C-alpha positions as CSV (number, residue, x, y, z in Angstrom):
1,M,-33.0,32.5,12.6
2,P,-34.5,33.2,9.2
3,A,-38.2,33.9,9.2
4,T,-39.0,30.6,7.5
5,D,-37.2,28.7,10.2
6,Q,-39.0,30.7,12.9
7,R,-42.4,29.9,11.3
8,H,-41.4,26.2,11.1
9,A,-40.5,26.2,14.8
10,L,-43.9,27.7,15.7
11,K,-45.7,25.1,13.6
12,V,-43.8,22.3,15.3
13,L,-44.7,23.8,18.7
14,R,-48.4,24.1,17.7
15,T,-48.4,20.5,16.4
16,L,-47.0,19.3,19.7
17,R,-49.6,21.2,21.7
18,T,-52.3,19.8,19.4
19,M,-50.9,16.3,20.3
20,G,-51.5,17.2,23.9
21,Q,-47.8,17.6,24.8
22,T,-47.2,19.9,27.8
23,N,-43.6,19.0,28.8
24,Q,-41.8,22.4,28.9
25,D,-38.4,20.9,27.8
26,L,-40.1,19.4,24.8
27,L,-41.9,22.7,23.9
28,A,-38.6,24.6,24.3
29,A,-36.9,22.1,22.0
30,A,-39.6,22.6,19.4
31,L,-38.9,26.3,19.3
32,L,-35.1,25.8,19.2
33,H,-34.5,22.5,17.4
34,D,-33.2,24.2,14.2
35,V,-31.4,27.1,15.9
36,G,-28.1,25.5,14.8
37,K,-28.9,26.4,11.2
38,S,-28.3,30.1,12.2
39,R,-24.6,29.3,12.4
40,Y,-24.5,29.2,8.6
41,R,-27.5,30.3,6.6
42,L,-28.7,28.1,3.8
43,R,-29.1,29.9,0.5
44,L,-32.5,29.6,-1.2
45,W,-31.4,27.0,-3.7
46,E,-29.5,24.9,-1.1
47,R,-32.4,23.7,0.9
48,P,-34.2,21.9,-2.0
49,A,-30.9,20.5,-3.2
50,V,-30.3,18.9,0.2
51,V,-33.8,17.5,0.3
52,V,-33.6,16.0,-3.2
53,M,-30.1,14.5,-2.7
54,R,-31.1,13.0,0.7
55,A,-34.0,11.3,-1.0
56,W,-32.0,10.1,-4.0
57,L,-28.6,9.4,-2.5
58,P,-29.1,9.3,1.3
59,A,-25.7,7.7,2.1
60,A,-23.8,10.1,-0.1
61,A,-25.7,13.1,1.4
62,Q,-24.8,12.0,4.9
63,R,-21.2,11.4,3.9
64,W,-21.0,14.9,2.4
65,G,-22.3,16.3,5.7
66,K,-19.0,15.6,7.4
67,G,-16.3,18.2,7.7
68,S,-16.5,22.0,7.4
69,A,-19.1,24.2,5.7
70,T,-16.6,25.8,3.4
71,T,-16.8,23.7,0.2
72,W,-19.5,22.7,-2.3
73,K,-20.6,20.3,0.5
74,R,-21.7,23.3,2.7
75,P,-25.5,22.7,2.5
76,F,-25.0,19.1,3.5
77,V,-22.7,20.0,6.3
78,I,-25.3,22.5,7.6
79,Y,-28.1,19.9,7.4
80,E,-26.1,17.1,9.1
81,Q,-24.4,19.2,11.8
82,H,-27.1,21.8,12.7
83,S,-28.5,19.7,15.5
84,G,-25.2,19.5,17.3
85,W,-24.6,23.2,16.8
86,G,-28.1,23.9,18.1
87,A,-27.5,21.9,21.2
88,E,-24.3,23.8,21.9
89,I,-26.2,27.1,21.4
90,A,-29.0,26.0,23.7
91,A,-26.6,24.8,26.4
92,A,-24.7,28.1,26.3
93,A,-28.1,29.9,26.7
94,G,-28.9,27.9,29.8
95,C,-31.5,25.5,28.5
96,S,-32.2,22.3,30.5
97,P,-30.1,19.2,29.8
98,L,-33.3,17.5,28.4
99,T,-34.0,20.4,26.0
100,V,-30.4,20.3,24.9
101,W,-30.5,16.5,24.4
102,L,-33.8,16.7,22.4
103,I,-32.2,19.4,20.1
104,R,-29.1,17.3,19.6
105,E,-31.0,14.1,18.9
106,H,-33.9,15.4,16.8
107,Q,-32.5,14.1,13.5
108,R,-31.6,10.7,14.7
109,D,-33.5,7.8,13.2
110,S,-33.9,6.2,16.6
111,A,-33.9,7.4,20.2
112,G,-30.2,7.1,20.2
113,P,-28.9,6.7,23.8
114,A,-32.4,6.7,25.3
115,A,-33.9,3.3,26.0
116,P,-37.0,2.6,23.9
117,G,-40.2,3.2,25.9
118,T,-38.7,5.8,28.3
119,Q,-40.1,9.3,28.6
120,K,-37.0,10.6,26.9
121,A,-37.5,8.4,23.9
122,E,-41.2,9.3,23.8
123,L,-40.5,13.0,23.9
124,L,-37.9,12.6,21.1
125,R,-40.4,10.6,19.0
126,A,-43.0,13.4,19.5
127,L,-40.6,16.1,18.4
128,Q,-39.5,14.1,15.4
129,Q,-43.1,13.5,14.4
130,A,-44.1,17.1,14.8
131,D,-41.0,18.2,12.8
132,S,-41.6,15.8,10.0
133,V,-45.2,17.0,9.4
134,N,-44.1,20.6,9.3
């Protein structure tokens, strides 16, 4: 992972600890939630382009994130698909099923397949909150 992504992961971990979170699967997911971005590295100019386009044209940016990372859509594909790639990497490395699930779901707007109010949903919400402030 690039140094900037490593620093971001450590900040997310620190934020979760400050929030009183101690679940080891959650803390592991904090460190690894963006590991999928290591599959294809974003160029310096690509990161702000994705952020701006997601703010201005969110539906288009999401649509551009489908497919392979070989065209001009590359930065959008990386952004949209990195959580799935990260989950694959974490699973292959032997992470727990909960850590893998948290990594896969960390960009979802809701708790996805987890029922609201469950521990899984609360852990995901905490990860998303810590990610968004860092």
